[in-house]
C-alpha positions as CSV (number, residue, x, y, z in Angstrom):
1,M,-27.1,-128.5,-51.1
2,Q,-23.3,-129.1,-50.7
3,L,-23.5,-131.6,-53.6
4,K,-25.2,-129.2,-55.9
5,A,-22.7,-126.5,-55.1
6,A,-19.8,-128.8,-55.9
7,I,-21.4,-129.8,-59.2
8,L,-22.0,-126.2,-60.1
9,Q,-18.4,-125.2,-59.2
10,R,-17.1,-128.1,-61.3
11,K,-19.1,-126.9,-64.3
12,W,-17.7,-123.4,-64.0
13,V,-14.2,-124.8,-63.8
14,I,-14.8,-126.8,-67.0
15,V,-16.3,-123.8,-68.8
16,V,-13.3,-121.6,-67.8
17,V,-10.8,-124.3,-69.0
18,L,-12.6,-124.7,-72.3
19,A,-12.7,-120.9,-72.8
20,L,-8.9,-120.7,-72.1
21,V,-8.2,-123.5,-74.5
22,A,-10.4,-122.0,-77.2
23,G,-8.8,-118.6,-76.7
24,A,-5.3,-120.0,-76.8
25,W,-6.1,-122.0,-80.0
26,Y,-7.6,-118.9,-81.6
27,L,-4.7,-116.6,-80.6
28,F,-1.8,-118.9,-81.5
29,G,-3.5,-120.3,-84.6
30,R,-4.3,-116.9,-86.0
31,T,-0.8,-115.7,-85.2
32,A,0.7,-118.6,-87.1
33,A,-1.5,-118.0,-90.1
34,E,-0.6,-114.4,-90.2
35,D,3.1,-115.2,-89.9
36,V,2.8,-117.5,-93.0
37,K,0.8,-114.8,-94.9
38,N,3.2,-112.0,-93.9
39,R,6.4,-114.0,-94.5
40,Y,6.6,-113.1,-98.1
41,K,6.7,-109.6,-99.6
42,T,5.0,-109.5,-102.9
43,Q,4.5,-107.1,-105.8
44,A,1.8,-107.5,-108.4
45,A,2.3,-108.0,-112.1
46,E,0.7,-105.2,-114.1
47,V,0.0,-103.8,-117.5
48,G,2.0,-100.7,-118.5
49,D,4.6,-99.2,-120.7
50,I,8.3,-100.1,-120.8
51,R,11.2,-98.2,-122.2
52,Q,14.6,-99.6,-122.6
53,I,17.2,-96.8,-122.1
54,I,21.0,-96.8,-122.4
55,T,22.7,-94.1,-120.4
56,A,26.0,-92.5,-121.2
57,N,28.0,-89.3,-120.6
58,G,29.3,-87.0,-123.4
59,T,30.5,-83.6,-124.3
60,L,28.8,-80.9,-126.3
61,N,30.8,-79.7,-129.3
62,P,30.1,-77.7,-132.4
63,V,29.5,-79.7,-135.5
64,V,32.2,-77.7,-137.4
65,L,35.1,-76.3,-135.3
66,V,38.0,-74.8,-137.2
67,N,41.4,-74.1,-135.7
68,V,42.7,-70.9,-137.3
69,G,46.5,-70.6,-137.2
70,T,49.4,-69.0,-139.2
71,Q,52.0,-70.5,-141.4
72,V,54.6,-67.9,-140.7
73,S,56.3,-66.7,-137.5
74,G,56.2,-63.2,-136.1
75,T,54.9,-60.8,-133.5
76,V,51.2,-60.1,-133.2
77,K,50.7,-56.4,-134.2
78,A,47.0,-56.1,-134.0
79,L,43.8,-58.1,-133.2
80,H,40.6,-57.5,-135.0
81,A,38.4,-60.3,-133.4
82,D,37.6,-61.3,-129.8
83,F,35.7,-64.0,-128.0
84,N,32.0,-64.6,-129.0
85,E,32.3,-62.3,-132.0
86,R,30.7,-63.3,-135.3
87,V,33.0,-63.3,-138.3
88,A,32.5,-63.6,-142.0
89,P,34.7,-65.5,-144.5
90,G,37.8,-63.5,-145.3
91,Q,37.4,-61.1,-142.4
92,I,40.8,-60.1,-140.8
93,L,41.3,-61.6,-137.4
94,A,44.8,-60.6,-136.6
95,E,47.9,-59.0,-138.1
96,L,51.6,-60.0,-137.6
97,D,54.3,-57.4,-137.8
98,P,55.0,-57.2,-141.6
99,A,58.4,-55.4,-141.5
100,L,60.5,-58.5,-142.0
101,F,58.2,-59.9,-144.7
102,R,58.3,-56.6,-146.6
103,A,62.1,-56.5,-146.4
104,A,62.3,-60.0,-147.7
105,L,60.0,-59.2,-150.5
106,A,62.0,-56.1,-151.5
107,Q,65.2,-58.2,-151.5
108,S,63.7,-60.8,-153.7
109,Q,62.3,-58.2,-156.1
110,A,65.8,-56.6,-156.3
111,N,67.2,-60.1,-157.1
112,L,64.7,-60.5,-159.8
113,L,65.7,-57.2,-161.4
114,N,69.4,-58.3,-161.3
115,A,68.5,-61.6,-162.9
116,Q,66.6,-59.9,-165.6
117,A,69.5,-57.6,-166.3
118,S,71.9,-60.5,-166.5
119,R,69.5,-62.3,-168.9
120,T,69.4,-59.2,-171.2
121,L,73.2,-59.2,-171.4
122,A,73.2,-62.9,-172.1
123,K,70.7,-62.4,-174.9
124,S,73.0,-59.8,-176.5
125,K,76.1,-62.0,-176.2
126,E,74.2,-64.9,-177.7
127,A,73.0,-62.9,-180.6
128,R,76.5,-61.5,-181.4
129,A,78.0,-65.0,-181.1
130,R,75.5,-66.3,-183.6
131,D,76.4,-63.6,-186.1
132,L,80.1,-64.2,-185.7
133,L,79.6,-68.0,-186.0
134,A,77.8,-67.4,-189.3
135,K,80.9,-65.5,-190.6
136,N,83.2,-68.2,-189.2
137,F,84.9,-65.7,-186.8
138,I,84.3,-67.9,-183.7
139,S,84.2,-71.6,-183.0
140,Q,81.2,-73.7,-182.3
141,T,82.4,-74.1,-178.7
142,A,82.2,-70.4,-178.2
143,M,78.7,-70.4,-179.6
144,D,77.6,-73.2,-177.2
145,E,79.0,-71.3,-174.2
146,A,77.0,-68.2,-175.2
147,T,73.8,-70.3,-175.5
148,Q,74.5,-71.9,-172.1
149,A,75.0,-68.5,-170.5
150,L,71.6,-67.4,-171.8
151,D,69.9,-70.5,-170.5
152,A,71.4,-70.0,-167.1
153,A,70.2,-66.4,-167.1
154,N,66.7,-67.5,-167.9
155,A,66.9,-70.0,-165.0
156,Q,68.0,-67.3,-162.6
157,V,65.1,-65.1,-163.7
158,A,62.6,-68.0,-163.0
159,L,64.2,-68.6,-159.6
160,A,64.0,-64.9,-158.7
161,K,60.3,-64.8,-159.7
162,A,59.6,-67.9,-157.5
163,Q,61.3,-66.2,-154.6
164,V,59.3,-63.0,-155.1
165,E,56.0,-65.1,-155.2
166,R,57.1,-66.9,-152.0
167,D,57.9,-63.7,-150.1
168,S,54.6,-62.2,-151.4
169,T,52.7,-65.2,-150.0
170,N,54.5,-64.9,-146.6
171,L,53.5,-61.2,-146.5
172,R,49.9,-62.1,-147.2
173,Y,50.0,-64.8,-144.5
174,S,51.0,-62.1,-141.9
175,V,47.4,-61.1,-142.1
176,V,45.2,-63.9,-140.5
177,R,41.7,-64.1,-142.0
178,S,38.7,-66.2,-141.1
179,P,38.2,-69.2,-143.4
180,I,34.5,-69.6,-142.6
181,S,31.5,-67.8,-141.2
182,G,30.9,-68.4,-137.5
183,V,31.5,-67.4,-133.9
184,V,34.9,-67.0,-132.3
185,V,34.9,-69.5,-129.3
186,A,38.6,-69.2,-128.4
187,R,41.4,-66.6,-128.8
188,N,44.8,-67.9,-127.8
189,V,47.0,-64.8,-128.6
190,D,47.4,-61.2,-127.4
191,V,49.0,-58.2,-129.0
192,G,52.8,-58.3,-128.7
193,Q,52.9,-62.1,-128.4
194,T,55.4,-63.9,-130.7
195,V,54.1,-66.9,-132.5
196,A,56.5,-69.5,-133.9
197,A,55.5,-71.7,-136.8
198,S,58.8,-73.6,-137.2
199,F,57.5,-77.2,-136.6
200,Q,53.7,-76.9,-136.3
201,T,51.1,-74.3,-137.0
202,P,50.1,-72.5,-133.8
203,T,46.4,-72.1,-133.2
204,L,45.4,-68.5,-132.8
205,F,41.6,-68.7,-132.9
206,Q,38.9,-71.4,-132.8
207,I,35.8,-70.6,-134.8
208,A,32.5,-72.6,-134.6
209,K,30.6,-72.5,-137.8
210,D,27.1,-72.5,-136.3
211,L,26.3,-73.0,-132.6
212,R,22.6,-73.6,-133.4
213,D,23.7,-77.0,-134.7
214,M,25.7,-78.9,-132.2
215,Q,26.5,-82.5,-131.3
216,I,27.3,-84.7,-128.3
217,D,30.3,-87.0,-128.5
218,S,29.3,-89.7,-126.0
219,S,31.1,-92.8,-124.9
220,V,29.0,-96.0,-124.9
221,S,30.3,-99.4,-123.7
222,E,30.7,-102.3,-126.1
223,A,28.0,-104.2,-124.3
224,D,25.4,-101.5,-125.1
225,V,26.4,-100.2,-128.5
226,G,24.9,-103.1,-130.4
227,A,21.4,-102.0,-129.3
228,I,21.8,-98.5,-130.6
229,A,20.8,-97.5,-134.2
230,V,21.1,-94.3,-136.2
231,G,17.9,-92.3,-135.7
232,D,17.2,-93.4,-132.1
233,K,15.6,-90.7,-129.9
234,V,17.8,-89.2,-127.3
235,K,17.0,-87.2,-124.2
236,F,19.8,-85.5,-122.2
237,S,20.4,-82.9,-119.5
238,V,23.3,-80.6,-118.6
239,D,24.4,-79.5,-115.1
240,A,23.8,-75.8,-116.0
241,F,20.1,-76.5,-116.7
242,A,19.4,-79.5,-114.5
243,E,15.6,-78.9,-114.4
244,R,15.3,-78.9,-118.2
245,E,15.4,-81.9,-120.5
246,F,16.8,-81.5,-124.0
247,V,16.2,-83.8,-127.0
248,G,18.4,-85.1,-129.8
249,K,18.8,-87.9,-132.3
250,V,21.6,-90.4,-132.9
251,R,23.5,-89.2,-136.0
252,Q,26.5,-91.6,-136.2
253,I,28.1,-94.6,-134.5
254,R,31.8,-94.3,-135.1
255,L,33.7,-97.5,-135.7
256,N,36.9,-96.4,-134.1
257,P,37.0,-97.8,-130.5
258,T,38.6,-96.2,-127.5
259,I,40.4,-98.7,-125.1
260,Q,41.3,-97.6,-121.6
261,Q,42.3,-100.2,-119.0
262,N,40.8,-103.0,-121.1
263,V,37.4,-101.1,-121.2
264,V,36.2,-100.7,-124.8
265,T,33.9,-97.8,-125.7
266,Y,32.6,-96.3,-128.9
267,N,31.8,-92.7,-129.8
268,V,28.0,-92.3,-130.4
269,V,27.4,-88.9,-132.0
270,V,24.1,-87.3,-131.1
271,A,22.7,-84.4,-133.2
272,V,21.4,-81.5,-131.1
273,D,19.2,-78.5,-132.1
274,N,20.4,-75.5,-130.1
275,E,18.1,-72.9,-131.6
276,D,17.8,-70.9,-128.4
277,G,21.6,-70.9,-127.8
278,K,21.4,-72.2,-124.2
279,L,23.9,-75.0,-124.8
280,M,27.5,-74.1,-124.9
281,P,30.6,-76.0,-126.2
282,G,32.3,-78.2,-123.6
283,M,29.2,-78.8,-121.4
284,T,28.9,-82.3,-120.0
285,A,25.7,-84.1,-121.2
286,H,24.0,-86.9,-119.3
287,V,22.5,-88.9,-122.2
288,K,19.6,-91.3,-122.3
289,I,19.2,-93.2,-125.6
290,L,15.8,-94.8,-126.2
291,V,16.5,-98.1,-127.9
292,A,13.2,-99.9,-127.5
293,E,9.7,-99.2,-126.3
294,R,6.6,-101.3,-125.5
295,K,3.2,-100.0,-124.7
296,D,0.4,-101.8,-122.7
297,V,2.4,-104.9,-122.0
298,L,2.4,-107.2,-119.0
299,R,5.4,-106.3,-116.9
300,I,6.8,-107.6,-113.6
301,P,9.3,-106.0,-111.1
302,N,12.9,-107.1,-111.5
303,A,13.0,-107.9,-107.8
304,A,10.8,-110.9,-108.5
305,L,13.5,-112.2,-110.9
306,R,16.1,-112.1,-108.1
307,Y,14.1,-114.0,-105.6
308,K,14.9,-117.7,-105.1
309,P,13.5,-120.0,-102.3
310,A,15.8,-120.8,-99.4
311,S,15.3,-124.6,-100.0
312,S,13.5,-126.9,-102.3
313,E,11.0,-127.8,-99.5
314,E,9.2,-124.5,-100.0
315,T,8.1,-125.7,-103.5
316,N,6.5,-128.9,-102.4
317,G,9.8,-130.8,-102.4
318,K,10.5,-130.1,-106.1
319,K,13.6,-128.1,-106.9
320,P,12.6,-125.6,-109.6
321,R,14.6,-124.7,-112.7
322,T,15.9,-121.2,-112.2
323,K,18.4,-120.7,-115.0
324,K,17.8,-118.1,-117.7
325,G,18.1,-118.9,-121.4
326,S,16.1,-120.3,-124.3
327,D,13.9,-122.3,-121.8
328,G,12.8,-119.2,-120.0
329,T,13.0,-117.8,-116.5
330,V,11.3,-118.9,-113.3
331,V,9.5,-116.5,-111.0
332,Y,7.4,-117.4,-107.9
333,R,3.7,-116.5,-107.5
334,L,2.1,-116.6,-104.1
335,G,-0.5,-119.5,-104.2
336,P,-3.8,-119.9,-102.3
337,D,-2.0,-121.5,-99.4
338,N,0.4,-118.5,-99.1
339,Q,3.3,-120.6,-100.5
340,P,5.4,-119.6,-103.5
341,V,4.6,-121.5,-106.7
342,P,7.1,-121.5,-109.6
343,V,6.0,-120.1,-112.9
344,K,8.1,-120.3,-116.1
345,I,8.0,-117.2,-118.3
346,K,10.0,-115.6,-121.1
347,L,11.2,-112.0,-120.9
348,G,11.3,-109.1,-123.3
349,I,12.9,-105.7,-122.8
350,S,13.7,-104.2,-119.4
351,D,14.0,-100.6,-118.1
352,G,16.0,-101.6,-115.1
353,T,13.0,-101.6,-112.7
354,N,10.4,-103.7,-114.6
355,S,10.7,-106.4,-117.3
356,E,8.3,-107.3,-120.1
357,V,6.7,-110.7,-120.0
358,T,6.3,-112.2,-123.5
359,E,5.2,-115.7,-122.6
360,G,4.0,-117.5,-119.5
361,A,1.1,-118.3,-117.3
362,L,1.0,-114.9,-115.6
363,K,-1.7,-112.3,-115.7
364,A,-2.1,-108.8,-114.3
365,G,-2.7,-108.7,-110.6
366,D,-0.8,-111.9,-109.8
367,A,1.2,-111.5,-106.5
368,L,4.9,-112.2,-107.2
369,V,7.3,-113.0,-104.4
370,V,10.1,-110.5,-104.1
371,K,11.5,-111.3,-100.7
372,D,11.3,-113.9,-97.9
373,T,11.4,-112.0,-94.6
374,V,12.3,-115.1,-92.4
375,A,14.7,-116.9,-94.8
376,K,18.2,-117.3,-93.3
377,P,21.3,-117.2,-95.5
378,E,22.7,-120.6,-96.0
379,T,26.0,-121.2,-94.1
380,K,28.7,-122.8,-96.0
381,K,29.9,-126.0,-94.5
382,S,33.5,-125.9,-93.5
383,N,35.9,-128.5,-95.0
384,F,38.1,-128.2,-91.9
385,R,38.6,-131.5,-90.1
386,L,40.7,-132.3,-87.1
387,R,43.4,-134.7,-88.1
388,M,44.0,-137.5,-85.6
389,F,47.5,-138.7,-85.1
């Protein structure tokens, strides 16, 4: 009986040991397999749409903005237009005090009358001298002097007429009129203010021709301007209506560059329809220019383009080609053994999040490696050596 009990006890010990070994193998083996599987974060390639968009900032401006000034100096006597008022061509906007202009015109008119009287006297003298010369009572020199006096009188009359015309024009300029039909967006003077036009014409009013037709003057970097073409669709927003998206179209790409701190930008003019009048001059526009669009194409996340294995051993001992160019780009697909496999592809357009795949052995649903959760950054080897003396 004791022998049977010993044999039975030994069997139970063997069974317990085998169970512990099997449990340990199952537990640790499964954990290692899960660690390999969960090591790599992946995203799937998929079929969808891609839009390549260039972003920029700009300022809303009227298409036609006229600065109305005055060519003469004086004191503002009256204002006939104010902010946001609609004006018609020729409508009076402001009047300068005309007293000095009227006095100058009266003086020039009096000078004209004096010159005309002098010319009348010179004509009479010239006629008498001609008669006396015919009778040989005076010399030819006296006749020439009479003719010269008449010519000088005619010149004085012409000079006086020009002065009258000049003073009349200055008097008309004392009344400031609108050159176009539009809306007054700025008024820079008040009644009683003195404006001086000695060196440059002061701006009294700014008139926008039609605020229903506006434009965005946006600054685009030289790296992006080559992808933009006239007619491209534009979507933009303004801070005043952040929840609303407005639309426009590229009207012009101006050739004149702007250079600030070695940064070159170009003015891309976007035509905007402001039929409802919500947009105002001077608003900052956040512009998105649609330069390319692809529908129902194979696309991959850009994070997959940034992933590179920590060492060549993870690709079966072969160091992959990872440079971009005419030969293509390499991404890594998770293989059946949960190891990254290099795949060469060619890319099309990108929207900043996804990129189009134009060539390569990829298909929708392939799991692309975007991150290695256990990879350690490589430490640079120090070149420092202790020098022995």
